[in-house]
C-alpha positions as CSV (number, residue, x, y, z in Angstrom):
1,M,110.0,111.9,114.3
2,N,112.7,110.1,111.9
3,I,114.3,106.7,111.7
4,E,117.5,108.8,113.4
5,S,115.8,109.8,116.5
6,L,113.6,106.2,116.7
7,T,117.2,104.5,116.2
8,E,118.8,106.2,119.2
9,A,116.1,106.0,121.6
10,Y,116.4,102.4,120.9
11,K,119.9,101.9,120.8
12,T,120.2,100.4,124.3
13,G,118.9,97.9,125.9
14,R,118.1,94.6,124.9
15,D,114.7,95.0,125.0
16,N,114.5,98.3,123.4
17,Q,116.6,97.0,120.3
18,Q,114.2,93.7,119.9
19,R,111.0,96.3,119.7
20,A,113.4,98.2,117.3
21,I,114.3,95.3,115.2
22,F,110.7,94.0,115.0
23,A,109.7,97.2,114.0
24,S,112.3,97.6,111.6
25,L,111.8,95.0,109.7
26,F,107.8,96.0,109.2
27,I,109.0,99.5,108.0
28,L,111.7,98.1,105.9
29,G,109.2,95.6,104.3
30,N,107.2,98.3,103.4
31,R,109.9,100.8,101.9
32,L,111.4,98.0,100.0
33,Q,107.6,96.6,98.5
34,T,107.2,100.4,97.3
35,S,110.4,101.2,96.1
36,F,110.5,97.5,93.9
37,D,107.3,97.7,92.7
38,K,108.4,101.8,91.3
39,V,111.6,99.4,89.6
40,D,109.4,97.4,88.1
41,P,105.5,98.6,87.8
42,F,104.5,95.8,85.4
43,V,104.9,93.2,88.2
44,T,104.0,94.1,92.0
45,V,107.8,93.0,94.3
46,K,104.9,90.2,95.7
47,Q,103.9,88.8,92.7
48,F,107.8,88.6,91.5
49,M,108.4,86.5,94.5
50,V,105.6,84.1,93.5
51,L,107.7,84.3,89.9
52,I,111.1,83.4,91.9
53,M,109.4,80.7,94.1
54,I,108.2,78.9,90.7
55,K,111.4,79.5,89.5
56,Q,113.4,78.2,92.4
57,V,111.4,74.6,92.1
58,P,112.1,73.8,88.4
59,E,112.6,69.9,89.0
60,K,109.0,69.5,90.8
61,V,105.9,71.4,90.2
62,L,104.9,73.9,92.6
63,D,101.2,74.1,94.2
64,L,99.7,77.4,95.7
65,T,99.9,76.0,99.2
66,S,103.5,75.4,98.9
67,C,104.0,78.3,97.6
68,G,102.1,80.4,100.1
69,E,104.4,78.4,102.6
70,L,107.7,79.8,101.3
71,L,106.1,83.0,101.1
72,G,105.0,83.4,104.5
73,C,101.2,84.1,103.1
74,S,97.7,82.0,102.4
75,R,96.9,80.0,100.1
76,Q,94.3,82.6,99.2
77,N,96.9,85.2,99.1
78,V,99.0,83.1,96.4
79,K,95.5,82.1,94.4
80,K,95.3,86.0,94.0
81,L,99.3,86.8,93.0
82,A,99.2,83.8,90.7
83,S,95.4,84.9,89.1
84,A,97.2,88.2,88.2
85,L,100.4,86.8,86.9
86,E,98.1,84.4,84.8
87,K,96.3,87.4,83.3
88,K,99.7,88.6,82.8
89,G,100.6,85.6,80.1
90,L,103.2,85.0,82.9
91,I,102.6,81.4,84.4
92,T,99.5,79.0,84.4
93,I,97.7,77.5,86.9
94,S,96.6,74.3,86.4
95,R,95.0,71.5,88.5
96,N,97.6,68.4,89.3
97,Q,96.6,65.1,87.7
98,K,97.3,63.2,90.4
99,D,95.4,65.2,93.3
100,K,92.4,67.5,91.5
101,R,92.4,69.8,94.8
102,R,95.7,70.8,94.2
103,S,96.8,73.8,91.6
104,D,100.1,74.1,90.3
105,L,101.7,76.9,88.9
106,S,104.3,76.9,86.3
107,M,106.4,79.8,84.4
108,T,105.4,80.4,80.4
109,M,107.8,80.9,78.2
110,E,106.2,84.3,78.1
111,G,107.5,84.4,82.2
112,E,110.6,83.0,81.0
113,R,111.1,85.9,78.7
114,Y,110.0,88.4,80.8
115,F,111.9,87.3,84.1
116,Q,115.4,87.6,82.1
117,S,114.2,90.8,81.0
118,V,114.1,92.1,84.5
119,A,116.8,90.1,86.5
120,K,119.4,92.8,85.3
121,L,117.0,95.6,86.8
122,H,116.6,94.0,90.1
123,S,120.7,93.1,90.8
124,K,121.2,96.3,90.4
125,A,118.3,97.6,92.8
126,L,119.9,94.9,95.3
127,G,123.2,96.2,94.5
128,S,122.2,99.8,95.2
129,I,120.3,98.2,99.0
130,F,123.9,96.1,99.8
131,E,126.5,98.5,98.3
132,G,127.4,100.1,101.6
133,Y,128.0,96.6,103.2
134,S,131.5,94.7,102.8
135,D,131.4,90.6,102.3
136,D,131.5,90.2,106.1
137,E,129.0,92.2,107.0
138,L,126.8,90.9,104.6
139,A,127.7,87.1,105.3
140,S,127.1,87.8,109.3
141,F,123.9,89.5,107.9
142,F,122.3,86.7,106.3
143,T,123.2,84.5,109.0
144,I,121.5,86.5,111.7
145,L,118.4,86.8,109.4
146,M,118.0,83.2,108.7
147,K,118.7,83.0,112.9
148,M,115.2,85.1,112.9
149,Y,113.4,82.5,110.3
150,A,114.3,79.8,113.4
151,G,112.9,82.1,116.2
152,V,109.5,82.4,113.7
153,E,109.3,79.2,114.0
154,R,109.6,78.3,117.8
155,L,106.6,81.0,117.4
156,E,104.7,79.4,114.9
157,A,105.6,76.0,117.2
158,I,104.2,78.0,120.4
159,E,100.9,79.1,118.6
160,V,100.0,75.3,117.0
161,E,100.8,73.7,120.9
162,E,98.7,76.6,122.3
163,Q,95.6,76.2,120.1
164,G,96.1,72.2,119.9
165,G,95.6,72.9,124.2
166,K,92.4,74.8,123.3
167,Q,90.6,72.1,121.3
168,D,91.4,69.9,123.6
169,E,89.4,71.1,126.5
C-alpha cells in the first residue's frame, strides 16, 4: 500500500479525514526528520530545533524546561539533545545564577558560526518542500496548523483536568 491509495481510501468523511490527517502528521514528521538528518549529518534536526529555540530567545536565557515546553518534549529529552550540542561546542549548559535548579542554554560563537553556515542549506531544503505552494496556500496551511496547536492545547487541558480529578479521589 502506498500513500496515494491511503489518501484515496480516507479522503471522504470527516472521521476518515481526521484519522488520515492525524496519521499523516506522524508519517510526515518521521520523513522530515529522516530527510533533514541527511541534509546536515553534523547535527540532527532535533538538535537543530534546540539551536533554533536558543536563537529565538536572545533577550533572555532559555532553560531546559522552557525549551522542552516549546519543542513539546520532556526536559530530559532536551537535556540529551543539549548535551550532544555542548559536546560539539555549539552551546553551553550552565546553572542559572538566581535559581540553581535551572540549567540555562546559550549559543557559543562556534554555534553562531555553524548556524550561519547551514542557514542557506536549511532554507534550500525548506524551499524544496514548499515550492509547489502558492502564497495563499502557504498562508492557509499556516493558519490551519496554528488551529491544530489550539486543538492540542485543548486536549492537554482535558488530560490535566482528568489527572487532577483522579488525584482528588
